[in-house]
Each structure stands twice: as C-alpha cells, then as structure tokens.
N, C-alpha and C positions, 0 to 999 in steps of 0.2 A: 504494500500500499504506499502511496506517496506521502511524503512528509510536508512538502511545500504547499501552501494554501492555493496557489494558482493551479498547481498540478491536480489537486483534489477537485477543484472546480472543473477543470478540463475533463476529468474522468466522468463527472456527472453530466456535463454537456454532451459528451460523446455518447453516453448511454441513451440520453433522450433522443438524440439525432438518429442513432442506430435503430431504436424502436420505431421511430417515424418512418424511416426508410424501409424497414421490413414490412410495415403495414401497407405502404404504398406499393412495394413490389408484389405483395400478396394480392392486393386489389387488382393490379394489372394482370397477374396470372389468372385470376378468376374470370376477368373479361375476355382474355385470350381463349380460355377453356370454353367459354360460351360460344365463341366464334367457331372453334373446332367442332363442338357438338352440333351446331347448326349445319356445318359443312357435311359432317358424317350422316346427318339425318336427311340431307338433300333438299332442305328448305331454303331456296334462294332468297326469299324476302326476309326471313328471320336472320339469315347469315348477313345480309347487307345491314340490317338494323344493329345486329351485334357488332359488326365491323365498325360502324360509326361510333358506337359507344366505346369500343376498345381503342380506337384511334384517339379519341378524346382523352381517355385515361392515360395512354402512353405519352401523349403530348403534355399532359399535366405533370407526369412524373419527370419528363425531360426538363420542363421549365423550373421544377423545384430542385433539379440537380441530382436526382436519384439515378437517372440514366444519362449516359453520354449521348450527344446529338446523333452520332452515327449509329449507335445501338438502337435508339428509338426509331430512327429512319429505317433501319434494317427490319425491325420487328413489324413496323407498319407495312413495308413493301411485301414481306413474306405473307402476311395475312391477306393483303389486298390481292396478291397474285393467286392465292389459294381460293378466295371467293370468286375471283374472275374466271378461274378455271372450271367452275362448276358448270355442268351441262344444262 
C-alpha cells in the first residue's frame, strides 16, 4: 500500500475510473451481442435497429476515452458489414 497521500488518492481515482470503464465496455458488449443475435435470427429490420443502437454506444465509449478511435471504427465497420451481408 502506498504511503504518500497523493499516491493513495491516485489509487482511489484509478479504481473509480476502472469500474466506469468496465461498465461501459460491458454495455457495448451487450449491444454488440444484440446485433449478433438479430443477424443469426435473420431479422433484417431488427438487425438494423440494433446496429444503430450499438453504433451509438460504441461512439459514446470512444468519446469518453474507453476505446481508441481506430478500435471503435473497426468495431462499427465489422458490425455494419455483417448487417449489410444479410440476404
């Protein structure tokens, strides 16, 4: 455990930010899973709706610094491509 006051504070701040980032990542995974489920069920309308929600959540995570810009872009592109490839 740290002895210096500023180091103790940094530990607390890091814990708070870590919990926030985990929550945001978990939320993004949930929305991505909804898109995948819609694709597997073959429902194009539901897939498009889920895709719109997932893109919004991924963009929010990117703006908050949870995901790097390229990572967010890659996730969005792969989901969009999967939905577009539906028959």
